[in-house]
mmCIF file of the C-alpha atoms, coordinates in Angstrom:
data_MODEL
# 
_entry.id   MODEL 
# 
loop_
_atom_site.group_PDB 
_atom_site.id 
_atom_site.type_symbol 
_atom_site.label_atom_id 
_atom_site.label_alt_id 
_atom_site.label_comp_id 
_atom_site.label_asym_id 
_atom_site.label_entity_id 
_atom_site.label_seq_id 
_atom_site.pdbx_PDB_ins_code 
_atom_site.Cartn_x 
_atom_site.Cartn_y 
_atom_site.Cartn_z 
_atom_site.occupancy 
_atom_site.B_iso_or_equiv 
_atom_site.pdbx_formal_charge 
_atom_site.auth_seq_id 
_atom_site.auth_comp_id 
_atom_site.auth_asym_id 
_atom_site.auth_atom_id 
_atom_site.pdbx_PDB_model_num 
ATOM 1   C CA . ALA A 1 1   ? 0.210   0.037  0.008   1.00 0.00 ? 1   ALA A CA 1 
ATOM 2   C CA . ASN A 1 2   ? 1.364   3.400  -0.949  1.00 0.00 ? 2   ASN A CA 1 
ATOM 3   C CA . GLY A 1 3   ? -0.286  5.393  2.118   1.00 0.00 ? 3   GLY A CA 1 
ATOM 4   C CA . GLU A 1 4   ? -3.683  6.203  0.408   1.00 0.00 ? 4   GLU A CA 1 
ATOM 5   C CA . MET A 1 5   ? -7.192  5.962  2.314   1.00 0.00 ? 5   MET A CA 1 
ATOM 6   C CA . ARG A 1 6   ? -10.285 6.031  0.861   1.00 0.00 ? 6   ARG A CA 1 
ATOM 7   C CA . ALA A 1 7   ? -12.126 8.055  2.971   1.00 0.00 ? 7   ALA A CA 1 
ATOM 8   C CA . ALA A 1 8   ? -15.606 9.000  4.200   1.00 0.00 ? 8   ALA A CA 1 
ATOM 9   C CA . ALA A 1 9   ? -16.149 12.850 5.651   1.00 0.00 ? 9   ALA A CA 1 
ATOM 10  C CA . THR A 1 10  ? -18.488 15.200 5.551   1.00 0.00 ? 10  THR A CA 1 
ATOM 11  C CA . SER A 1 11  ? -18.953 18.243 3.664   1.00 0.00 ? 11  SER A CA 1 
ATOM 12  C CA . ARG A 1 12  ? -19.838 20.006 6.833   1.00 0.00 ? 12  ARG A CA 1 
ATOM 13  C CA . PRO A 1 13  ? -16.813 21.004 9.239   1.00 0.00 ? 13  PRO A CA 1 
ATOM 14  C CA . PRO A 1 14  ? -17.322 19.785 12.852  1.00 0.00 ? 14  PRO A CA 1 
ATOM 15  C CA . ARG A 1 15  ? -20.159 21.422 15.134  1.00 0.00 ? 15  ARG A CA 1 
ATOM 16  C CA . GLN A 1 16  ? -18.168 24.124 17.349  1.00 0.00 ? 16  GLN A CA 1 
ATOM 17  C CA . GLN A 1 17  ? -17.548 23.182 20.805  1.00 0.00 ? 17  GLN A CA 1 
ATOM 18  C CA . GLU A 1 18  ? -15.845 25.754 22.085  1.00 0.00 ? 18  GLU A CA 1 
ATOM 19  C CA . PRO A 1 19  ? -15.379 29.230 22.546  1.00 0.00 ? 19  PRO A CA 1 
ATOM 20  C CA . ALA A 1 20  ? -14.277 31.600 19.156  1.00 0.00 ? 20  ALA A CA 1 
ATOM 21  C CA . SER A 1 21  ? -10.326 31.939 20.724  1.00 0.00 ? 21  SER A CA 1 
ATOM 22  C CA . SER A 1 22  ? -10.444 28.091 21.904  1.00 0.00 ? 22  SER A CA 1 
ATOM 23  C CA . GLU A 1 23  ? -11.653 27.146 18.550  1.00 0.00 ? 23  GLU A CA 1 
ATOM 24  C CA . LEU A 1 24  ? -8.470  29.419 16.569  1.00 0.00 ? 24  LEU A CA 1 
ATOM 25  C CA . ASN A 1 25  ? -5.743  27.861 18.406  1.00 0.00 ? 25  ASN A CA 1 
ATOM 26  C CA . ARG A 1 26  ? -7.561  24.275 17.610  1.00 0.00 ? 26  ARG A CA 1 
ATOM 27  C CA . PHE A 1 27  ? -7.635  25.098 14.268  1.00 0.00 ? 27  PHE A CA 1 
ATOM 28  C CA . ARG A 1 28  ? -4.392  27.162 13.428  1.00 0.00 ? 28  ARG A CA 1 
ATOM 29  C CA . ASN A 1 29  ? -2.920  23.289 15.356  1.00 0.00 ? 29  ASN A CA 1 
ATOM 30  C CA . LEU A 1 30  ? -4.321  21.657 12.233  1.00 0.00 ? 30  LEU A CA 1 
ATOM 31  C CA . GLN A 1 31  ? -1.899  23.913 9.575   1.00 0.00 ? 31  GLN A CA 1 
ATOM 32  C CA . PRO A 1 32  ? 1.047   22.125 7.924   1.00 0.00 ? 32  PRO A CA 1 
ATOM 33  C CA . VAL A 1 33  ? 3.725   24.079 9.985   1.00 0.00 ? 33  VAL A CA 1 
ATOM 34  C CA . GLY A 1 34  ? 5.345   21.297 12.353  1.00 0.00 ? 34  GLY A CA 1 
ATOM 35  C CA . ARG A 1 35  ? 4.539   18.259 10.693  1.00 0.00 ? 35  ARG A CA 1 
ATOM 36  C CA . ASP A 1 36  ? 7.907   16.460 11.321  1.00 0.00 ? 36  ASP A CA 1 
ATOM 37  C CA . SER A 1 37  ? 6.796   16.623 15.156  1.00 0.00 ? 37  SER A CA 1 
ATOM 38  C CA . GLU A 1 38  ? 3.419   14.896 13.943  1.00 0.00 ? 38  GLU A CA 1 
ATOM 39  C CA . PRO A 1 39  ? 3.784   10.690 15.449  1.00 0.00 ? 39  PRO A CA 1 
ATOM 40  C CA . PHE A 1 40  ? 4.805   7.784  12.850  1.00 0.00 ? 40  PHE A CA 1 
ATOM 41  C CA . ARG A 1 41  ? 1.177   5.587  12.734  1.00 0.00 ? 41  ARG A CA 1 
ATOM 42  C CA . SER A 1 42  ? 1.076   2.070  10.942  1.00 0.00 ? 42  SER A CA 1 
ATOM 43  C CA . LEU A 1 43  ? -1.855  1.616  9.267   1.00 0.00 ? 43  LEU A CA 1 
ATOM 44  C CA . GLU A 1 44  ? -3.473  -0.686 11.780  1.00 0.00 ? 44  GLU A CA 1 
ATOM 45  C CA . ALA A 1 45  ? -3.664  2.294  14.382  1.00 0.00 ? 45  ALA A CA 1 
ATOM 46  C CA . MET A 1 46  ? -4.940  4.987  11.822  1.00 0.00 ? 46  MET A CA 1 
ATOM 47  C CA . LEU A 1 47  ? -8.057  2.562  10.994  1.00 0.00 ? 47  LEU A CA 1 
ATOM 48  C CA . ASN A 1 48  ? -8.491  2.543  14.759  1.00 0.00 ? 48  ASN A CA 1 
ATOM 49  C CA . ILE A 1 49  ? -8.014  6.129  15.126  1.00 0.00 ? 49  ILE A CA 1 
ATOM 50  C CA . ALA A 1 50  ? -10.512 6.597  12.017  1.00 0.00 ? 50  ALA A CA 1 
ATOM 51  C CA . GLN A 1 51  ? -12.867 4.005  13.421  1.00 0.00 ? 51  GLN A CA 1 
ATOM 52  C CA . ARG A 1 52  ? -12.877 6.254  16.823  1.00 0.00 ? 52  ARG A CA 1 
ATOM 53  C CA . GLY A 1 53  ? -13.542 9.313  14.926  1.00 0.00 ? 53  GLY A CA 1 
ATOM 54  C CA . ARG A 1 54  ? -10.627 10.760 16.115  1.00 0.00 ? 54  ARG A CA 1 
ATOM 55  C CA . ALA A 1 55  ? -9.211  11.962 13.454  1.00 0.00 ? 55  ALA A CA 1 
ATOM 56  C CA . SER A 1 56  ? -9.973  14.906 10.949  1.00 0.00 ? 56  SER A CA 1 
ATOM 57  C CA . VAL A 1 57  ? -8.808  15.472 7.242   1.00 0.00 ? 57  VAL A CA 1 
ATOM 58  C CA . VAL A 1 58  ? -7.874  18.627 5.019   1.00 0.00 ? 58  VAL A CA 1 
ATOM 59  C CA . ILE A 1 59  ? -8.564  18.778 1.669   1.00 0.00 ? 59  ILE A CA 1 
ATOM 60  C CA . GLU A 1 60  ? -6.087  20.692 -0.803  1.00 0.00 ? 60  GLU A CA 1 
ATOM 61  C CA . ARG A 1 61  ? -5.792  21.614 -3.890  1.00 0.00 ? 61  ARG A CA 1 
ATOM 62  C CA . ARG A 1 62  ? -3.832  18.802 -6.496  1.00 0.00 ? 62  ARG A CA 1 
ATOM 63  C CA . GLN A 1 63  ? -2.648  19.463 -9.621  1.00 0.00 ? 63  GLN A CA 1 
ATOM 64  C CA . TRP A 1 64  ? -3.471  16.328 -11.385 1.00 0.00 ? 64  TRP A CA 1 
ATOM 65  C CA . ALA A 1 65  ? -5.954  15.651 -13.580 1.00 0.00 ? 65  ALA A CA 1 
ATOM 66  C CA . GLY A 1 66  ? -9.595  14.533 -12.654 1.00 0.00 ? 66  GLY A CA 1 
ATOM 67  C CA . ILE A 1 67  ? -8.589  14.190 -8.976  1.00 0.00 ? 67  ILE A CA 1 
ATOM 68  C CA . ARG A 1 68  ? -10.836 15.918 -6.881  1.00 0.00 ? 68  ARG A CA 1 
ATOM 69  C CA . ASN A 1 69  ? -11.565 15.305 -2.725  1.00 0.00 ? 69  ASN A CA 1 
ATOM 70  C CA . TYR A 1 70  ? -7.572  14.627 -1.587  1.00 0.00 ? 70  TYR A CA 1 
ATOM 71  C CA . GLY A 1 71  ? -6.491  15.652 1.057   1.00 0.00 ? 71  GLY A CA 1 
ATOM 72  C CA . GLU A 1 72  ? -4.292  13.866 3.847   1.00 0.00 ? 72  GLU A CA 1 
ATOM 73  C CA . VAL A 1 73  ? -4.985  13.347 7.630   1.00 0.00 ? 73  VAL A CA 1 
ATOM 74  C CA . VAL A 1 74  ? -3.529  15.818 10.414  1.00 0.00 ? 74  VAL A CA 1 
ATOM 75  C CA . GLY A 1 75  ? -1.857  14.845 12.882  1.00 0.00 ? 75  GLY A CA 1 
ATOM 76  C CA . PHE A 1 76  ? -0.429  11.672 12.167  1.00 0.00 ? 76  PHE A CA 1 
ATOM 77  C CA . ARG A 1 77  ? 2.310   10.282 9.406   1.00 0.00 ? 77  ARG A CA 1 
ATOM 78  C CA . ASN A 1 78  ? 3.069   7.180  7.466   1.00 0.00 ? 78  ASN A CA 1 
ATOM 79  C CA . ARG A 1 79  ? 6.349   6.100  7.186   1.00 0.00 ? 79  ARG A CA 1 
ATOM 80  C CA . ALA A 1 80  ? 6.110   5.000  4.428   1.00 0.00 ? 80  ALA A CA 1 
ATOM 81  C CA . ASP A 1 81  ? 7.208   8.762  2.977   1.00 0.00 ? 81  ASP A CA 1 
ATOM 82  C CA . ALA A 1 82  ? 7.310   10.196 6.210   1.00 0.00 ? 82  ALA A CA 1 
ATOM 83  C CA . ASP A 1 83  ? 4.680   12.547 5.167   1.00 0.00 ? 83  ASP A CA 1 
ATOM 84  C CA . ARG A 1 84  ? 0.672   12.625 6.401   1.00 0.00 ? 84  ARG A CA 1 
ATOM 85  C CA . TRP A 1 85  ? -1.445  9.915  5.436   1.00 0.00 ? 85  TRP A CA 1 
ATOM 86  C CA . ASP A 1 86  ? -2.935  10.480 1.935   1.00 0.00 ? 86  ASP A CA 1 
ATOM 87  C CA . VAL A 1 87  ? -6.754  10.247 2.042   1.00 0.00 ? 87  VAL A CA 1 
ATOM 88  C CA . PHE A 1 88  ? -9.107  10.407 -1.499  1.00 0.00 ? 88  PHE A CA 1 
ATOM 89  C CA . VAL A 1 89  ? -13.349 10.944 -0.259  1.00 0.00 ? 89  VAL A CA 1 
ATOM 90  C CA . PRO A 1 90  ? -14.561 9.404  -3.696  1.00 0.00 ? 90  PRO A CA 1 
ATOM 91  C CA . GLY A 1 91  ? -18.116 9.796  -5.182  1.00 0.00 ? 91  GLY A CA 1 
ATOM 92  C CA . LEU A 1 92  ? -19.008 12.877 -3.982  1.00 0.00 ? 92  LEU A CA 1 
ATOM 93  C CA . LYS A 1 93  ? -21.193 15.119 -6.835  1.00 0.00 ? 93  LYS A CA 1 
ATOM 94  C CA . GLU A 1 94  ? -19.631 18.937 -4.885  1.00 0.00 ? 94  GLU A CA 1 
ATOM 95  C CA . ASP A 1 95  ? -16.021 19.156 -3.861  1.00 0.00 ? 95  ASP A CA 1 
ATOM 96  C CA . LEU A 1 96  ? -14.903 19.343 -0.274  1.00 0.00 ? 96  LEU A CA 1 
ATOM 97  C CA . PRO A 1 97  ? -14.000 22.725 1.133   1.00 0.00 ? 97  PRO A CA 1 
ATOM 98  C CA . ILE A 1 98  ? -10.328 23.459 0.631   1.00 0.00 ? 98  ILE A CA 1 
ATOM 99  C CA . GLY A 1 99  ? -8.070  23.612 3.466   1.00 0.00 ? 99  GLY A CA 1 
ATOM 100 C CA . VAL A 1 100 ? -10.904 23.248 6.149   1.00 0.00 ? 100 VAL A CA 1 
ATOM 101 C CA . PRO A 1 101 ? -11.035 20.366 8.836   1.00 0.00 ? 101 PRO A CA 1 
ATOM 102 C CA . LEU A 1 102 ? -13.231 17.837 8.493   1.00 0.00 ? 102 LEU A CA 1 
ATOM 103 C CA . PRO A 1 103 ? -13.928 15.180 10.743  1.00 0.00 ? 103 PRO A CA 1 
ATOM 104 C CA . LEU A 1 104 ? -13.005 11.529 9.530   1.00 0.00 ? 104 LEU A CA 1 
ATOM 105 C CA . LYS A 1 105 ? -15.946 9.390  9.996   1.00 0.00 ? 105 LYS A CA 1 
ATOM 106 C CA . GLY A 1 106 ? -14.350 6.100  8.240   1.00 0.00 ? 106 GLY A CA 1 
ATOM 107 C CA . VAL A 1 107 ? -12.152 4.216  5.684   1.00 0.00 ? 107 VAL A CA 1 
ATOM 108 C CA . LEU A 1 108 ? -14.111 2.929  2.902   1.00 0.00 ? 108 LEU A CA 1 
ATOM 109 C CA . GLY A 1 109 ? -11.110 1.016  1.231   1.00 0.00 ? 109 GLY A CA 1 
ATOM 110 C CA . VAL A 1 110 ? -6.600  1.368  1.088   1.00 0.00 ? 110 VAL A CA 1 
ATOM 111 C CA . VAL A 1 111 ? -4.860  1.382  -1.856  1.00 0.00 ? 111 VAL A CA 1 
# 
């Protein structure tokens, strides 16, 4: 496997339960700064994390023809390439928002 997971994400960001200042700090923590300090997780661990709803994904703009809704799991890296786990959200008619943290709701398959 090359570290890509097909994911199911909602098109709505998670509900805000915290005050705006805490939410802003949480969002800043999801940004790509400091990726080198994010822990490595195995595929098995990532499946467990996803099943428990303890991960977020961020959709990114990619320059690949025909690719939509592709991004990364925030906070966890794959040893295969030392980068964040990739995600692909297939089957949606609309594009998910780019750069907005979305809850990872499940894994449909692994490529």
